[in-house]
C-alpha positions in Angstrom: 0.0 0.0 0.0 1.3 3.5 -0.9 1.9 5.9 1.9 0.3 9.3 1.0 2.4 12.2 2.2 1.6 15.9 2.7 4.5 18.3 2.8 4.2 21.5 4.9 7.0 24.0 4.9 7.2 27.7 4.0 10.4 27.1 2.0 9.6 26.2 -1.6 13.0 24.7 -2.3 12.9 22.5 0.7 9.5 21.2 -0.2 10.7 20.5 -3.7 13.7 18.5 -2.3 11.4 16.5 0.0 9.0 15.8 -2.9 11.8 14.4 -5.1 13.0 12.2 -2.2 9.6 10.9 -1.2 8.4 10.3 -4.7 11.5 8.3 -5.5 10.2 5.6 -3.2 8.0 2.9 -4.5 5.8 2.8 -1.4 5.3 6.6 -1.0 3.6 9.4 -2.9 3.4 13.2 -2.2 -0.3 14.1 -2.5 0.0 17.8 -1.7 2.1 20.7 -0.4 1.3 23.6 1.9 3.3 26.7 2.9 1.6 27.4 6.3 -0.4 25.7 9.0 -3.8 27.0 7.9 -3.3 25.7 4.4 -2.0 22.4 5.9 -5.2 21.9 7.9 -7.4 22.6 4.9 -5.4 20.1 2.7 -5.4 17.4 5.4 -9.2 17.6 5.5 -9.4 17.6 1.8 -6.8 14.9 1.0 -6.6 12.9 4.2 -3.0 11.9 3.8 -1.4 9.1 5.8 1.5 11.2 7.0 2.2 14.9 7.3 5.7 16.3 7.4 5.0 19.5 9.3 7.4 22.4 9.8 7.1 23.9 13.3 8.0 27.5 12.6 6.1 29.1 9.8 4.6 32.6 9.2 1.0 32.8 10.2 -0.4 29.6 11.6 2.6 27.6 12.8 3.0 23.8 12.8 2.1 23.3 16.4 -1.3 25.0 16.0 -2.0 23.1 12.8 -1.1 19.8 14.5 -3.4 20.5 17.4 -6.3 21.2 14.9 -5.6 18.0 13.0 -5.3 15.9 16.2 -8.6 17.3 17.6 -10.6 16.3 14.6 -12.0 12.8 15.0 -12.4 12.5 11.2 -8.6 12.8 10.9 -7.8 10.2 13.5 -5.7 8.1 11.0 -3.5 11.0 10.0 0.1 11.0 11.5 2.1 14.1 11.9 5.9 14.2 12.0 7.3 17.6 13.1 10.3 19.0 11.3 12.5 21.8 12.5 16.0 23.2 12.3 15.9 23.8 16.1 15.9 20.6 18.1 15.0 22.2 21.4 13.4 20.2 24.1 10.4 22.5 24.6 9.6 21.9 20.9 9.8 18.2 21.3 7.4 18.2 24.2 5.0 20.6 22.7 5.0 18.6 19.5 4.0 15.4 21.4 1.4 17.3 23.4 0.0 18.8 20.2 -0.6 15.2 18.9 2.4 14.6 16.7 3.7 11.1 16.2 7.3 12.2 16.1 9.9 14.8 15.8 12.8 15.1 13.4 15.5 17.7 12.7 15.7 19.0 9.1 19.4 18.0 9.2 18.4 14.4 9.2 19.8 12.1 6.5 17.4 11.2 3.6 17.2 7.6 4.9 16.2 8.9 8.3 13.4 11.0 6.8 12.0 8.1 4.8 12.2 5.8 7.8 10.4 8.4 9.9 7.5 8.4 7.4 7.3 4.6 7.5 7.5 4.5 11.3 4.8 7.2 11.7 2.5 5.4 9.2 2.9 2.2 11.2 1.7 4.0 14.3 5.0 3.9 16.1 6.6 6.8 18.1 9.5 8.6 16.4 12.0 10.8 18.2 15.4 11.9 16.8 18.5 11.1 18.8 18.8 14.7 20.0 15.4 14.3 21.7 16.6 12.4 24.8 14.0 10.6 26.8 15.2 11.9 30.2 14.7 15.6 29.2 11.4 14.8 27.5 10.2 13.1 30.6 11.2 16.0 32.8 9.4 18.5 30.7 6.3 16.3 30.4 6.1 15.8 34.2 7.0 19.4 35.2 5.8 21.5 32.3 2.7 23.6 31.7 0.4 20.7 30.9 1.1 19.2 34.3 1.3 22.2 36.5 -0.4 25.1 34.7 -4.1 26.1 34.6 -6.1 23.0 34.0 -3.1 20.8 34.4 -4.2 19.1 37.6 -7.6 18.2 36.0 -5.8 16.8 32.9 -3.5 14.7 35.1 -6.5 13.4 37.1 -8.4 12.5 33.9 -5.5 10.6 32.6 -5.1 8.8 35.9 -8.8 7.9 35.9 -8.4 6.4 32.4 -5.5 4.3 33.5 -7.8 2.5 35.9 -9.4 0.8 32.9 -6.1 -0.9 32.1 -5.3 -4.4 33.2 -2.1 -5.0 35.3 -0.3 -6.3 32.2 -1.4 -3.4 30.1 -0.1 -0.9 32.7 3.2 -2.9 32.8 3.5 -2.7 29.0 2.6 1.0 29.0 5.5 1.7 31.4 7.9 -0.1 29.1 6.5 1.8 26.1 7.1 5.0 27.9 10.7 3.9 28.5 11.2 3.8 24.7 11.3 0.0 24.3 10.1 -1.6 21.1 7.6 -4.4 21.0 10.4 -7.0 20.5 12.3 -5.5 23.5 9.2 -5.6 25.7 8.5 -9.2 24.6 12.0 -10.2 25.6 11.7 -8.4 29.0 8.3 -10.0 29.8 9.0 -13.4 28.2 6.0 -13.2 25.8 5.6 -13.0 22.1 5.9 -9.7 20.2 2.3 -10.3 19.0 1.1 -10.5 22.5 2.8 -7.2 23.3 1.3 -5.6 20.2 -2.2 -6.8 21.4 -1.6 -5.2 24.9 -0.3 -1.9 23.3 -3.4 -1.8 20.9 -5.8 -2.4 23.8 -4.1 0.3 25.9 -4.3 2.7 23.0 -8.0 2.0 22.6 -8.8 2.4 26.3 -6.7 5.6 26.7 -8.0 7.0 23.4 -4.4 7.4 22.2 -3.7 8.0 18.5 -0.4 6.2 18.6 2.6 5.1 20.8 3.8 8.7 21.1 0.5 9.7 22.8 0.8 6.7 25.1 4.2 8.1 26.3 2.6 11.5 27.0 -0.2 9.9 29.0 2.1 7.7 30.9 4.1 10.7 32.1 1.4 13.2 32.5 -0.8 10.8 34.5 2.1 10.1 36.9 2.3 6.4 36.0 5.9 7.0 35.0 8.2 9.4 36.8 11.1 11.2 35.1 14.6 10.3 35.8 16.8 13.4 36.1 20.4 12.5 35.6 
């Protein structure tokens, strides 16, 4: 099946380069381009791509705002957003995840990394570039505005209430997902099959109304199920 990709960046030359790269793959196709967030949201609703490569910083409506709109629309539940930026700053990583993005990648990534990011996001996996360290992400998720600011306490309580619907095994798997482990690594840790792990992950996503693994990570930290390790 062909992965349908929407490119969103205010730089025409960069979009052209991405188009050539993506269209060179047999399993991918660029279905549209947008130069700002507002246009991106319109095209996503019109074209329903599988994956959106979204620049964070753009004139007018930025990528974070556009991603929030896309994530909030139930009709676009199958759309995955990978955030792109030249500034791999921890606050951007956290805000991207909170906005509903499936991953985060620097524009300086190698072509193969970009193509891999598209495939990983399309498969519903969480994608974070090497510069986005798990410790810092965890710290910001646990201590940032969504946890401590206006409405933060209510959100944390709501997430914790949803966690009550999980079985003990599903909570155990969620903790390991939040730790960045793959299904194969979790299977090895728990001495079960990868298929069993996938089933637990899918059930946890359904119960927690999470779009993908990235959102499971956010819920795990913001609910207090997993605490950050500050090294």
